[in-house]
N, C-alpha and C positions, 0 to 999 in steps of 0.2 A: 394453482394445482399442476399446471403443465411442468413448471420448474421442479416441483417436488417429485413428480413422476420421472423427469429426466434424471435427477440425481439418483433415484432408486434403481433405474434400469440401465444407466450408462449409455454408451453409444458406440457405433462402429462405422468407420468410413465407408464400408461396403453395404451397410444396411440403413434404412431410413432411421432418423433419430427417434427416440421415444416420443418426443413432442410431436413429430410429424406422424408417427404411427397412431398416436392417440387422436390427432386431428382427423386422420383417415377413418378411424373407427367411429369417431363422433359424427362424421358425415353419413355413415351408413345407419347408425343407431344413435341419433343425436340426443344429447342432454340439453335441457333448457340452459342457456348461458348463465342466467342468474343463479342456477342451482349447482353449478360445477363444484364450487367450493363447499357447498352444503353437502354434496354427495360424499366428499372425503370425511366430513364430520359425522356422517351417518344420518343426515336429514334427507327424507325421501320426497318423491313427487316428480320423478323424471318422466319424460315423454318420449317414447321411442316407437319406431315402427317394427312390427313383428310379422314374419311370414310363416306360412304353414306348409306342411308336406303330409300327404296321405300315407297311411300304413295299411297294407292289405293283410288279410289272413289267408289260410289255405283254402277257404271257400271263394277266394277272389273278391271278397267284399271289404269295404273300408272298416277296419277294426279300431282305428283311432287316427289322431293327427299329432304330428310333432310341431311344437311352436318354438321358434328360435329367432335370434337376431340375424340368422343366416350362417351357413356353414363356414363361409369365408371369414366372417367376423370371429366365429367361435374358434376356428383353427389358429388365427393370428393371436387371439387372446391367450391361448394355452402357453405361449412363450413369454407372456408378459408378467408383470408383478402381480401379487395377490391383490393389490389395490385396484389395478385396472380391471382385473377379472371380476372383482366384487362389485365395482361400480356398474359394470354392464349386466351382471346378474341381477342387481337391484333394479336396474332400468327395466328389464324384462318383467320381473315379478311385480313391480309397481303397476305395470300396465295390465297384467293378467289377473292380479289378485281381486280387483273389484268386480270382475265380469262373470263370476260363477261358471267358469269353463266346464268343470266336470258335470255340473247340473245340466247345462245346455246340451252337452254331447251325449247325455243319457248313459248307456252302458259302454260306450266307446271309451278308449283310453286317451288321455292327453299326456304326451311326452314332453318334458322340458329338459334342457341340458344345463347343468350347473357345475361349477368348479368345486373341488373339495372344500375350498375356503368359504364357500357360501352355504354350506349345508345347515348352518344354525342361524341364518339371518331371520329377523322377526317376520318378514313378509310371508314366509312359508306357512305360517299358521293359518292365514286366510285362504290358502289353496289346498289345505290338507283334505285328502279324499282318497279312498282305495283305488279310484280310477286314475289318479294322478301318478305318473311314473317319472322319477328323477333319474336321468342318465348321466353317468360320470365317466370322464376319460382319465385313465391312470396316468400319473406322472412318475418319473423315476423314483423308485421306492426309497432311495437314499434321501430324497428331498421331503419325504412325507413323515409327519408326526403320527406314527401308527396308533398310539393311544388316543390322540385327538381324533383320528379318523374313525376309530371304533366308536368313540363317543358320539360323533356326528351321525354315523349310520344308525346308531341306536336311537338317536333323537328323531330322525325323520321317520323311522319305523314306528316310534311311539306316537307320532302325529297322525299316522295312518297312511303314509306314502308307500308305494312300491318303489323299488329302485333297480337300476341295472348298470352294467359297465359296457363302455364302447371300446372295443379293442381291434387292432389290425395285425396282431402277431401274438404268438403264445406268451402268456404272462404267468409263468410258474411262481414267481415271487408274490403274485397277488392271489394265490390259490385260496388262502383263508377267506378273502373277501368275495371272490368270484363264486365260491361254493354256496354263499348265502344270498346271492342276488336272485331277483325274480326274472330278470332279462339279461341276456348277453347279446350285444350287438357286434356283428362281425362284418368287416368290409372285405368281401371275397376278392376284390381286385388287388388287394395288397398281399395276397397269398397265392402260392402255386397249388395245384390240385392236391398234391400229397399232403401239404401242410394243412389245407382246409379240411380234408377228410379226417386227418388225425385230430384236429381241434374239435370237430363235431363229435367224433367218436369218444374223445376224452370226456366231453361234457355229458354226453348221454350215459357213459359208463359210470360217471360219478353219481348219477341219479339224483341230482340236486333239484330236479324239477324246473330248471330254468327254461324259459322260452327263448329260442334262438331267433334273432332278428338279422336278416340279410340287408345290408344298407348299401347305398350308392350304386344300385343296379341301374345300368344304363339302357339295356335293351330287353326285348321280350325273351331273347335267348338266355340272357343272364338270369331272368326270372325263372325260366324253365329249369336251368341248371341248378339253381338253389332250391327250387321246389322239389326236384328229384332227390336232393340231399336232405330232405325232411326239415328244412327251416320252418319255423312256425309263422313268422311275419316277414314282410317284404316292403322295402321302401327305396325310393330313388327316382331318377328322371324317367325310367321306363313306364311308370304309372300313367303319366299323361302324354307319352310319346304317340305321335300320329303315324308312325312308320307302319307300312303295310296294313293300314286300316281298311277293313271291309265291313259294310253295315250288316248287323245281325238280322236274322229273319224275324219278322214281326207278325203278330196276329191281327194287327190293325191295318186297315186299308188307308194308306197314306194319301192316295188320290182323293178319297172321300173326305178326309180331314182337310186337305187343301181347299176342296170345293166349299166345305162348310165355313172355313175361315174367310174365303172370298165373299160368301153370302153375308156374313156378319159385317164385314168391312164396307160392303156396298149398300148396307141398309135394308136388306131383305126382311120380310115379316118374320116374326118369331115362329109362327106355325110352319112356315116354309122351311126354316132352318131346322126345326125339330123333326119334320118329316124326312129331311135329308139324312139326319143322323139315325133315326129310328130303324131304318132299313138294315142297319148293321148291329146285331145284338151284342157282339163282342165289344165294338166301339162304345156303345151305350153303357155297357156294364163297367168298362174301364174308366170312362169319363165320370160316371157317378161315384165310383170308388175314390177318384181323386177329389172330387168336389166335397164329398162327405168326410174327408180325412181330417184329423185333429188340427193339422196345420192351417186349415181354412178358418176354423173357429166359428162355424155357423151354429146358431142356436136351435135350429130345427133340421131334421133330416130331409134331404131332397130326394124324391123318388122317381122323377121323370125329367126329360130334357126341357120341356116347355116351362115347367116350374123353375128349373135352374136358370133359364133365360130371364124369367120374370124377376126372380129374387136377386140375381147377380148383376143383371144388365149386360149390355154388349161387351164393354171393355173387359170386365172381369171374366165373363164366360169365354171370351176369345183367348185369354191367357191360359186358362185351364184346358181348353181344347188343344192348344198348342203343345201341351205336355205329351199328348198321345203320339206326337212325331218321334218321341224318344223311346217308344215301346219296343221291347224285344222279348222273344220267347225265353231264351236261356242266356241271360246276360253274363258275360265274363267280366274280368276286371276293367277292360276297355269301356264297356257299356256302363258299368257301375260308376266308374270315375267320371265319364262324360256327363251322365245324367246329373250326378250330384254337383259337379263343377258348374254346369249350366244353371241349375237351380240356385246354387250359392251366389253366382254372379247376379242372377236376376233379383234375388232377395236383397243382396248387398246394395245394388244400385237403387232399388225401390226405397230402401230405408234411408238413403242419403238424399232423397228428393227434397228440393228446396233449401238444402244446407249449403252454405258457401256460394260457389258459383254453379252448383248442380241444378239443372232444370227442376221445376216443381211438378212436372208430369210423371207421377209415380208409375202409372200403367205403361207408358212408353219406355221408361227406364227398365222396368221389369222385362218387357219384350226384347229390348236390346240385349240385355244379359242372357236371356233364354235362347235367343236365336244366334248368339255369337258363336255357338259351337254346332249349329244345325248343319252347316255344310260338311263338317267332319262326321257327324252322326249319320248323315245320308250319303256320305262319300260322293258328293257332288260339288262342283264349283259354286261359290257364293252366288254368282249372278244367276245360275240355274235355279237355285233355291228361291231367290227373290222373284223370279219370273212365275213361280208356282204359287206363291202366297202373297196376298195383299197386305203389306205392312204399312203403317204410317210413314210418310216420307222422312220424317226426322229419324225414325228407327233405321230405315233402309240406308239413309245417308251415313249414320254413325257406323253401321256394319261395313259399309264400303271404305271406311277410314277417312271420310271427308271431315275437315276441321270443324269443330263446334263443341259446345258444352256437353252434348250428349256423348260424343266420341271421347271427350276427356274423362267422363265418368266411366265409360267402358274401359279405357286405358288404365284407370285406377283399379277397377275390379280385376283386371288381368295381372297388374303389377303385384297385387296382394298375394298372388299364388306362387310367386317366385322370389328368388333372392338376387335378382340381376341388378339391384341398385337403382331401379327406376321408381320405386315406390314414393320416395320423398318428393321427387319432382312432380310426379303424377298427382299427389295429394295437394301440393302447393298450387298446381294448375286448377284444381277443383275448389281451392279455398277451404279445405278441411284439415284438421290436425290429427296427429298420431292417435290420441286416445279415442277419438270418434271413429277413425278407420279401424283400429284394432277391435273396439267393442262391437262395431257393426259387423265385422267379419265373423266374430265368434257367434253372434246371434244368428247370422245368416247360415252358418254351418249347422247349427242345431235345428233350424227350421227346415233346411234342405233334407236333413236326415228323416224328419217326420214325413215329408212329402214323398221321398224316394221309397220309404218303407211302405207307404200306402199304395204306391204304384206296383209293388210286387205282389 
């Protein structure tokens, strides 16, 4: 397969050979060796790692996620042959198709990036849903079969997909297609202020109803700039940036939460723990709201703290009480992202318990993921947080970065959130494969949404 790609793509003394480029792409989003030839023949079953990126709406809440092989991979693929692009599009869809992404994410949107050549591949039928959005990057119009592209766009619309175009400059030659899109993604960093203002004005004046997405936003200032220019959605590194973080005001007494956590860990009697919490009605109300949320799946409603302790036991009660440390009165995007990111890490790690080299202690894995962002949420050094709350030693050790299986599982949970190329090595260290990682990540996202919604 490498040789056929080399012949198709040619080579340049100044650029890596197509064979080397394909090898590099395969390291980031690997195909099973035995299936490389089958991929060319249209036989599926690839195994690739996929990362996610949160997309915010104007209410500063998560409106959806983009699932990709990583922007670096996508960008390099755009210059390659249709064969290479299609192979990697198929790899991504093969992993997403069986997972019920749109169902797990509820009303949120799931964005995927595909090349024009992949808009009619069979795997799309398994993903078809109005919440699924296919984003396409234009290629030079002279290279495009316009009739074929019209047919492909009609095909995905008939399946039930929404679609959008990702552009970083004015594209008047694509006016016919842009006017019918549901989303227009713009990279503001590629434009000066005048160009950006004109593009936004042109799209609004055309009144096509497209939602404008600002992408690759690096800082909070970038977000503010695009927010003021009436973009509808926002994505980029700014979402999880820790710069200038200040903890939000909370209605929950954190000192009292820490005290109750200490009592649970030290083996205090249930009635003493309940008495400690009952003195704060807001804390009690919020805790019971979490415990009775659909994400817990209890068969009966819990109406008081002592009943919760009896039914859940110390370990499960401890983890739900810990969620109150994330409480804030009026969460902005920082709080919303941190809460869901911590919950997703916690659930992701819990679901991997006992698989490969991952420890079997699900509760400790959950706490490790949950507390992995607590120092950011409270704007305190990690050691200060660990002094205030009694955590199992294995959890505290993993949070400090000390080597071990628990820390390896945390490293994998963190790697899934980015496209820094560390996911493959992290998964190998834990002894789990791409399908398991991707499937677990998707389920964890859906679960975290349920719990975060209950917390509001």
